[in-house]
C-alpha angles and dihedrals in degrees: 000000000000091000090053089050089049092054092047092049091047092051092046093050101041109019110025094076090221093105121046107237146154121212107233097164131045122256089248091060092051090046090052093054091043088054091049090051093049092047093049090047092055092047092050089044090057091045095053094041099254093142098047117114108288103186091115096041126097121236089249087066089056091050091052092048093049091052090046095047097046096042090055091043092050092050090049091051093049089049091052092048090051094046093049092042093236097168103160101063113111113256089199090057092049092051092046091049092048096049094042090050092057095044096047094043091050089051091046092050091046094051091045092050093047091049091051091046091055094046092050092046087057093052103265126127093016128174120207123226131198116202119210107206126039096203129106094293094052092044092049090053091048093051092047091050092051089060091062109052089155089073090067099228121141124189110230092194147289132279117206136152091219098062096153093048093055099037095096092045092056102056091115096033137074111287127263097249099185150324128297088255088064091064097103094051095046093049090049095049102037135051099254116166101178136017117211112205106209098159125140121259089258088070093056091116089065096055098085092052093046093051091048091052091050093047092050090051094046092243122138117241124203128184127218107199114232086234095051092129088067093054128085121255090261109031116202124216115218131185121229122176090341094307121114112236132188110233101219094197108033109172118190091212090065086079114091094222092055092047091051092051093048095045093048090051091047092055095046094043096046093049090050091046092050092050094046096044097041092104089052091048090049089051090050093048093050091045092052093049093049097047105041144013120255141054123327094226123057118199125195135181113253134174116245143158115002090002091289118144126232139172112263117203127221136158108266110256100169138059113270109272142160112307092226091058093052091047096050107031130078120229108244135192110285091014107181091213092071123094119223092245089045090056089056091049091051095047091052095040090235088129088068096060096093087064088080084075087055087054092052091050090051100244093110142023129222090245125032143091113315113256120241135206114267091238091061094038088062089054098043096048089062096044105036121056116236092005093138094054091082089070090073088087136039114277117247143221088234132009146180090277094049094046087055093055098264098134134124116355098013136119114299089202092056091048092052091049089055092044092053091049089052093049094051097041103038119151130156089247089053089057090051090049091053092049092049091045090050091051093044094051090047132232098265108109121190090194094056101107 
């Protein structure tokens, strides 16, 4: 595929006539460097796990890997060209080849994934699963699997020692076809690809024997912890003093490289946003001055990263009042404290624009959980489970909750659920998705009182 892309890029650059160019190197030289690039890409792809089975992976994971592989490959190629003093190769061709590679390979992977999804949904290329444990854990896994037929997994049945106890619970599920002790015979006689161990903690003594039976039969075994509902969506295994540990709250933004990427993007994006929206901010400032007495900018204490407070900036949308009132009272529909112009600013989210200066300072990020006033944080942390977890990252101007319509007078519990999902599943592409979704849905908010 990369050689085909190389030929297309070479023709486009030197023979199409659409780009003014002069050939300073022979085709053989370009072909040599194209081969080096393709070879390096494949090596890096193997190293970063690009060619591992991807049945269970989302397409976004493929996109991230393609960007990672080809960015590293392009840097390696440029390094080689510099080291060998190859000065006459066209930089425009290299850039064209690099960008086209990523776009075409993303499209190729997407079409391939969609084709496989459709084939699996129709019953082709199936893998058969045997679930050990017909209790709540096993049933939850079964129901979740039924929601994703495109993955191509079919449950062959359950094994459980309490067949009578679970019989009524399994009327709409696959049958309990035997006891756990029947595992070896069922694996031998039936085409089982994977065994899911969903037994309670009281059956821990059986795990070693079950895994040994699966290993001897060449069948994969996977364990669902009985406490899986306490774990994040993507649990991370750490090693401490030679002992494997499950990191209950693994956050991708704890890694320095991810924080650098996010912070760099925040700075670039906020500067661009301030420049682009400066006429709108000037309009808002003049409108506030002409329609009410008081300062243009309103600052309020909010809780941010590591539970530290900061001053968050907004355009003033209310009449000047006691600071204690603004810090301890919700804004409600028809709130008499609002100005008419302020109502317009809130509805259109223009009042949030000064927060890009908070992003530049480093108190906030473009994307993240929305910050709350300390007075309400003290209330919510007692009433809403895991509320304080969101303070592991910088708060944002918009977030996964807000891009899904959870703004203003909406459920705090639903917002926290979305915030936790964001924390545990952060990627740079996820941030871009949230920004695009926020723009697509528009900035007018009917819940912004």
